C-alpha positions, -999 to +999 in steps of 0.1 A: -001+003-001+030+025+007+049+018-025+020+027-040+010+059-028-017+044-004-001+058+028-030+061+054-042+024+043-004+016+052+000+032+084-035+009+092-014-022+086+019-009+097+002-004+130-019-038+132+015-053+123+032-038+156+001-052+174+007-085+163+042-087+169+053-054+187+093-068+189+102-060+147+123-029+147+117-028+109+080-026+112+087+007+134+107+022+110+087+011+083+061+029+103+079+062+109+082+063+068+052+066+063+041+091+088+068+112+081+052+111+045+021+127+059+042+155+078+032+139+114+068+147+127+057+136+162+046+102+154+070+101+133+099+103+156+087+080+184+082+054+158+121+060+149+130+060+182+112+027+191+126+015+163+163+026+174+157+012+205+149-024+190+179-022+166+209+005+175+222-003+139+192+011+124+209+041+107+179+048+090+159+057+117+186+080+131+191+095+100+150+102+101+149+117+131+179+140+123+155+149+094+131+158+113+149+181+139+162+200+113+126+207+095+117+221+132+148+241+130+166+222+159+199+219+141+221+213+175+191+183+183+201+168+146+237+167+156+236+151+185+215+120+168+240+117+141+266+117+166+250+086+184+251+072+154+284+073+144+293+062+179+271+031+170+295+025+134+324+047+135+327+040+097+293+058+088+308+084+063+274+098+052+264+109+087+299+124+095+295+147+058+256+154+076+271+166+111+295+185+091+265+199+068+249+215+101+280+222+115+280+247+088+247+265+095+259+273+129+286+290+124+311+261+135+334+260+105+362+243+122+341+216+133+327+211+097+360+210+082+368+183+105+335+161+097+339+167+060+377+155+064+362+125+081+342+113+059+367+116+027+393+099+050+366+062+055+359+073+016+379+092-002+352+081-031+326+101-014+319+128-039+294+148-022+320+155+009+349+162-017+325+187-033+307+200+000+340+208+018+351+222-018+325+250-011+332+256+021+366+266+013+352+286-012+331+305+013+364+310+030+382+326+005+411+296+006+407+288-032+433+268-033+421+243-008+388+248-025+402+238-061+416+209-047+386+194-032+365+206-063+392+181-083+391+152-061+353+159-068+353+159-104+381+128-108+352+108-090+323+121-111+338+139-141+306+155-159+293+170-123+276+204-141+279+221-101+315+208-092+326+217-130+306+256-127+324+263-089+362+252-104+358+277-131+343+307-107+371+297-084+401+296-109+389+329-125+379+310-161+346+334-171+319+314-190+293+324-211+264+304-187+269+278-165+269+241-178+235+227-185+213+216-154+236+235-127+208+264-116+181+235-115+198+211-090+209+238-074+174+252-059+155+219-062+184+211-034+180+242-016+143+249-021+130+243+009+154+262+028+162+291+005+136+318+015+146+315+052+182+318+042+175+347+017+154+373+036+164+364+077+201+358+074+209+377+040+187+403+046+176+403+009+150+430+004+146+437-033+113+423-038+098+450-013+123+480-031+104+470-065+069+469-048+077+501-034+084+521-068+056+503-086+031+523-054+047+549-058+045+551-097+005+546-093+007+517-117-028+507-122-043+471-107-051+457-145-015+454-154-001+421-164+033+406-148+052+378-156+080+371-130+109+354-148+130+332-120+099+336-093+119+314-068+100+307-041+075+336-049+087+365-030+076+385-051+042+373-055+044+375-017+044+412-025+025+424-057-005+404-049-020+426-030-021+452-059-017+436-092-046+412-107-024+393-129+007+373-122+027+348-138+054+331-127+078+304-141+110+291-132+135+268-138+134+244-104+102+226-097+111+225-061+110+261-060+075+262-079+062+235-055+073+267-025+055+294-045+025+274-056+018+272-018+015+314-012-014+309-036-002+344-052+000+335-087-027+331-114-003+307-133+029+289-125+054+270-150+082+252-145+106+261-175+133+279-187+132+315-195+143+315-229+124+285-238+094+306-222+102+337-240+107+317-272+076+300-275+049+311-257+024+340-263+040+373-243+011+402-235+026+415-204+034+453-191+057+446-168+087+419-169+101+416-137+132+393-130+148+394-097+183+379-083+181+356-115+209+375-135+233+365-111+225+329-127+225+328-159+258+352-171+250+361-206+212+381-208+211+392-245+189+364-262+163+380-229+163+416-239+158+404-283+130+379-270+110+405-248+117+432-275+102+416-305+075+391-293+059+411-263+025+420-278+029+458-262+051+484-253+057+478-214+089+482-184+113+453-180+123+455-143+153+434-134+183+433-108+222+426-111+253+420-094+273+451-100+307+447-111+327+482-122+342+459-153+337+453-186+301+433-198+292+403-170+320+383-156+316+344-131+325+356-096+342+333-073+309+327-057+297+312-084+277+339-095+277+366-124+282+398-123+272+425-146+283+462-156+262+490-167+283+493-198+272+459-206+233+468-201+236+499-218+253+482-246+220+461-246+196+482-246+212+503-273+211+472-298+176+463-286+163+498-281+149+496-245+159+532-224+167+534-191+146+552-169+159+544-139+191+527-124+205+529-093+230+510-069+216+492-038+225+469-015+218+435-030+219+409-001+247+404+026+275+382+023+300+373+049+303+403+068+296+429+041+267+435+014+265+426-022+262+457-046+237+454-072+221+474-098+183+481-101+171+483-134+137+498-149+137+497-190+112+509-211+103+492-245 
């Protein structure tokens, strides 16, 4: 029943089985997994705890309890349960990797590095730990060790798009765009924690700035808006009270699911921006794309398609990570920055007029703010 999606029926049978034979540890693991599928976290946790009591080597149960505690925001508790797992099996390299991930989120970077290294020492071919260690070294500005870790990861998975992209970034090799699937994989992985990280930890407020601009300039409610790269729906959260029609697209299915929960969009689609602009009927007053071009690089096709295919005149509003260099550049962060000169050239080429440009604090990075550019174009 569980494997065919009849979770509630499956739970009843797991519970009947436990009544008949309460000493079977795997029955509690199955029950906990089914309850977790329904997000019944407390009951699920109780079932997994019973499974561990009967079988202290049930590592699926340890990992599941850790997941439940992470979901509830108890990162220290999640670490404690994983440490218990490593005490039962000192070779559990997956547990060491997961401990390191949580330590990084808590700011214990030294402990995180130590546990990534433990995971790698146990299993040198463990791709995820090598990749994660490279990311941590990159965040710390230790680019030599980051390069070494990324190279080890690529020897395990030579075509991994995320690691290839990050290796280009830390080596200073700018590219036109990231490898295929890089952005989709990145945001599918981080969708559940993305919004909290962006708004709470990184002090990201660009959607509210755009909302304030539109209200200040008395935009009527009958304007049609397309949110290109809508993510978890932060722009929809700001604009839904003031506009009648907001459509959103994103490359990540996990991001789309998070945006749907808000119920602010008239339509949401999982699709690449270029594919959407090339194939769909475009009839919008406002094209808005916030914190998106930093993951794309070359954006000339976006300008071309909006100008040539939209049925009416309108505005194109977007943000960039600003640089004073020529054109656009792949930063060591793995994100792209764009110069105003590059945007000016695109405007001249495709007949857009800049009605507003200003630099602003985009988001926090380490102990400083990244400077972004906010553009409002007429076409």
